[in-house]
C-alpha positions as CSV (number, residue, x, y, z in Angstrom):
1,M,-116.2,-81.1,29.1
2,R,-114.8,-83.7,31.5
3,P,-111.7,-85.7,30.5
4,P,-112.1,-89.4,29.7
5,R,-112.6,-91.5,32.8
6,A,-110.1,-94.3,33.5
7,T,-111.7,-97.7,34.2
8,G,-109.6,-100.8,35.0
9,G,-106.6,-99.6,33.1
10,T,-108.5,-98.5,30.0
11,V,-109.8,-95.1,28.9
12,A,-113.5,-94.8,28.5
13,P,-114.6,-93.1,25.2
14,F,-116.5,-89.8,25.2
15,S,-120.3,-90.3,25.6
16,S,-122.7,-89.7,22.7
17,A,-124.1,-86.8,24.7
18,A,-120.8,-85.0,24.4
19,E,-120.8,-85.4,20.7
20,V,-124.1,-83.6,20.4
21,L,-122.4,-80.5,21.7
22,L,-120.3,-80.3,18.5
23,P,-121.4,-77.5,16.0
24,Q,-123.7,-78.8,13.4
25,T,-124.5,-77.3,10.0
26,P,-128.2,-76.4,9.8
27,A,-130.4,-78.1,7.2
28,P,-131.0,-75.9,4.1
29,L,-134.2,-74.0,4.1
30,L,-134.2,-74.1,0.3
31,R,-132.5,-76.7,-1.9
32,A,-132.8,-76.5,-5.6
33,D,-131.1,-79.4,-7.5
34,R,-130.5,-79.2,-11.2
35,I,-133.6,-77.2,-11.9
36,E,-134.6,-77.0,-15.6
37,K,-137.4,-75.1,-17.2
38,I,-138.3,-75.5,-20.9
39,Y,-141.0,-73.5,-22.6
40,R,-142.3,-74.1,-26.1
41,S,-142.4,-71.4,-28.8
42,G,-144.6,-73.2,-31.4
43,D,-142.7,-76.5,-32.0
44,V,-139.4,-75.1,-30.7
45,P,-138.3,-75.8,-27.1
46,V,-136.7,-72.9,-25.4
47,A,-134.6,-73.6,-22.3
48,A,-135.1,-70.8,-19.7
49,L,-133.1,-72.6,-17.0
50,K,-130.4,-75.3,-17.5
51,G,-129.5,-77.3,-14.4
52,V,-129.6,-74.5,-11.7
53,S,-128.6,-75.7,-8.2
54,I,-128.5,-73.7,-5.0
55,D,-128.7,-74.3,-1.2
56,L,-129.9,-71.5,1.1
57,L,-129.7,-71.7,4.9
58,P,-132.1,-70.0,7.3
59,G,-131.1,-66.3,7.6
60,D,-129.3,-66.1,4.2
61,F,-129.7,-62.8,2.4
62,V,-129.0,-63.4,-1.3
63,A,-129.3,-61.3,-4.5
64,I,-129.9,-63.1,-7.9
65,M,-128.3,-61.1,-10.6
66,G,-128.0,-61.5,-14.4
67,A,-128.7,-60.0,-17.8
68,S,-132.2,-59.5,-19.0
69,G,-133.5,-62.8,-20.4
70,S,-131.1,-64.9,-18.3
71,G,-133.9,-66.7,-16.4
72,K,-134.0,-64.7,-13.1
73,S,-137.8,-64.3,-13.1
74,T,-138.4,-67.9,-14.2
75,F,-136.2,-69.1,-11.3
76,M,-138.0,-66.7,-8.8
77,N,-141.3,-68.0,-10.0
78,I,-140.3,-71.6,-9.3
79,M,-138.7,-70.7,-5.9
80,G,-141.9,-68.9,-5.0
81,C,-144.1,-71.9,-6.0
82,L,-145.8,-69.9,-8.7
83,D,-144.5,-72.4,-11.3
84,R,-143.1,-75.9,-11.5
85,P,-139.8,-77.0,-13.0
86,T,-139.6,-79.2,-16.1
87,A,-136.9,-81.3,-14.4
88,G,-134.9,-81.3,-11.2
89,S,-136.1,-81.1,-7.6
90,Y,-136.9,-78.2,-5.2
91,L,-137.1,-78.7,-1.5
92,L,-138.6,-76.0,0.7
93,D,-138.1,-76.6,4.4
94,G,-137.5,-80.3,3.7
95,Q,-140.7,-80.7,1.6
96,D,-140.3,-81.6,-2.1
97,V,-142.6,-79.0,-3.8
98,S,-141.4,-79.5,-7.3
99,R,-144.2,-82.0,-8.2
100,L,-147.1,-80.6,-6.2
101,S,-150.4,-79.7,-7.8
102,R,-151.3,-76.0,-8.3
103,D,-153.7,-76.1,-5.4
104,Q,-151.0,-77.6,-3.1
105,L,-148.5,-75.0,-4.3
106,A,-151.0,-72.2,-3.4
107,G,-151.2,-73.7,0.1
108,V,-147.4,-73.6,0.4
109,R,-147.3,-70.0,-0.8
110,G,-149.8,-68.9,1.8
111,R,-148.1,-70.7,4.7
112,S,-144.4,-70.3,3.9
113,I,-143.6,-67.6,1.3
114,G,-143.8,-63.8,1.3
115,F,-143.6,-61.7,-1.9
116,V,-142.5,-58.1,-2.5
117,F,-142.8,-56.9,-6.1
118,Q,-141.6,-53.9,-8.1
119,G,-145.2,-52.8,-8.3
120,F,-146.7,-52.3,-4.8
121,N,-150.0,-54.1,-5.7
122,L,-152.0,-52.5,-2.9
123,L,-155.8,-52.1,-3.0
124,P,-156.2,-48.4,-3.8
125,R,-159.3,-47.7,-1.7
126,T,-158.2,-49.8,1.3
127,S,-156.2,-48.6,4.2
128,A,-152.6,-49.7,4.9
129,I,-153.7,-51.9,7.8
130,E,-156.5,-53.5,5.7
131,N,-154.0,-54.2,2.9
132,V,-151.7,-55.9,5.4
133,E,-154.6,-57.9,6.8
134,L,-155.5,-59.4,3.4
135,P,-153.2,-62.5,3.4
136,M,-154.5,-63.4,6.8
137,L,-158.1,-63.2,5.7
138,Y,-157.3,-65.9,3.1
139,Q,-155.8,-68.0,5.8
140,G,-158.8,-67.8,8.1
141,V,-157.1,-65.8,10.9
142,P,-159.7,-64.3,13.3
143,A,-160.3,-60.5,12.9
144,K,-158.8,-59.5,16.3
145,E,-155.6,-61.5,15.6
146,R,-155.5,-60.1,12.1
147,R,-155.6,-56.5,13.4
148,R,-152.9,-57.2,16.1
149,R,-150.5,-58.9,13.6
150,A,-151.0,-56.2,10.9
151,T,-150.4,-53.4,13.4
152,E,-147.2,-55.2,14.6
153,A,-146.0,-55.7,11.0
154,L,-146.6,-52.0,10.1
155,E,-144.8,-50.9,13.2
156,K,-141.8,-53.0,12.2
157,V,-141.5,-51.0,9.0
158,R,-142.0,-47.7,10.9
159,L,-145.6,-47.0,9.6
160,G,-147.3,-47.3,13.0
161,A,-148.7,-43.7,12.5
162,R,-150.1,-44.5,9.0
163,L,-152.4,-47.4,9.7
164,G,-155.5,-45.7,8.3
165,H,-153.9,-44.1,5.3
166,T,-154.8,-45.3,1.8
167,P,-152.1,-45.8,-0.8
168,A,-152.9,-42.4,-2.4
169,Q,-152.0,-40.8,0.9
170,L,-148.6,-42.5,1.1
171,S,-145.3,-41.9,-0.7
172,G,-143.9,-44.5,-3.0
173,G,-141.4,-45.6,-0.3
174,Q,-144.2,-45.8,2.3
175,Q,-146.4,-47.9,-0.1
176,Q,-143.5,-50.3,-0.6
177,R,-143.1,-50.6,3.2
178,V,-146.8,-51.5,3.4
179,A,-146.1,-54.2,0.8
180,I,-143.2,-55.5,2.9
181,A,-145.4,-55.6,6.0
182,R,-148.0,-57.5,4.0
183,A,-145.3,-60.0,2.9
184,L,-144.2,-60.5,6.5
185,V,-147.5,-60.7,8.3
186,N,-147.9,-64.5,8.0
187,H,-144.4,-65.1,9.3
188,P,-143.1,-66.7,6.1
189,K,-140.0,-69.0,6.1
190,L,-138.9,-67.4,2.8
191,L,-139.2,-63.8,1.6
192,L,-138.8,-63.2,-2.2
193,A,-138.4,-59.6,-3.5
194,D,-138.5,-59.1,-7.3
195,E,-136.8,-55.8,-8.1
196,P,-138.4,-54.2,-5.0
197,T,-136.8,-50.8,-5.6
198,G,-137.4,-50.6,-9.3
199,N,-140.1,-47.9,-9.0
200,L,-138.3,-45.9,-6.3
201,D,-135.8,-43.0,-6.4
202,S,-132.2,-43.7,-5.2
203,A,-132.6,-42.4,-1.6
204,T,-135.9,-44.3,-1.1
205,S,-134.3,-47.4,-2.6
206,I,-131.5,-47.3,0.0
207,E,-134.1,-46.9,2.7
208,V,-136.1,-49.9,1.6
209,M,-133.0,-52.1,1.3
210,G,-132.0,-51.0,4.8
211,I,-135.4,-52.2,6.0
212,F,-134.7,-55.6,4.4
213,Q,-131.3,-55.8,6.1
214,R,-132.7,-54.8,9.5
215,L,-135.5,-57.3,9.3
216,N,-133.1,-60.1,8.3
């Protein structure tokens, strides 16, 4: 950066262009502000979430931990646009999604969010590559592009040699890797994993978590 330029006995200030070079904090990808969720058990209100707030930046890798019944799944459902909060606001990539209709939330899920669950949720009579293609089918992606992207996603999780295998022909760890590839194939902005190693042994769990870290 050049020093201030002297003009007529005074010092010229730095230009606004120089100020742009200063480090800037990126905008949050996810911003939850005082999220509340209240269910009703008969006439009795039950508070599942009480004023939860969090900011997540692009590239953040975060674990949500807590005792059973503490509201983890409820919070994940709201962050995944599977449910709406009773109060508070939720912004995903700058868009307030907390008051969208169910159809609008479905659109946000398809475009911006990938899910990995404890159960693999694969179609049993369908090959690995066809399982991965399924989300793109709902998005109207052409067949040739679906095949290319599904192949690329499976190669990222090191299943390039198992494209035509059905779930019954894959180990538990391999099935979860297919599920991860399926979650990534639409290039989501947010990936949510709900106990993704719950059905796996210790060694395979470490392998799957290593895949998440490598992809991140």
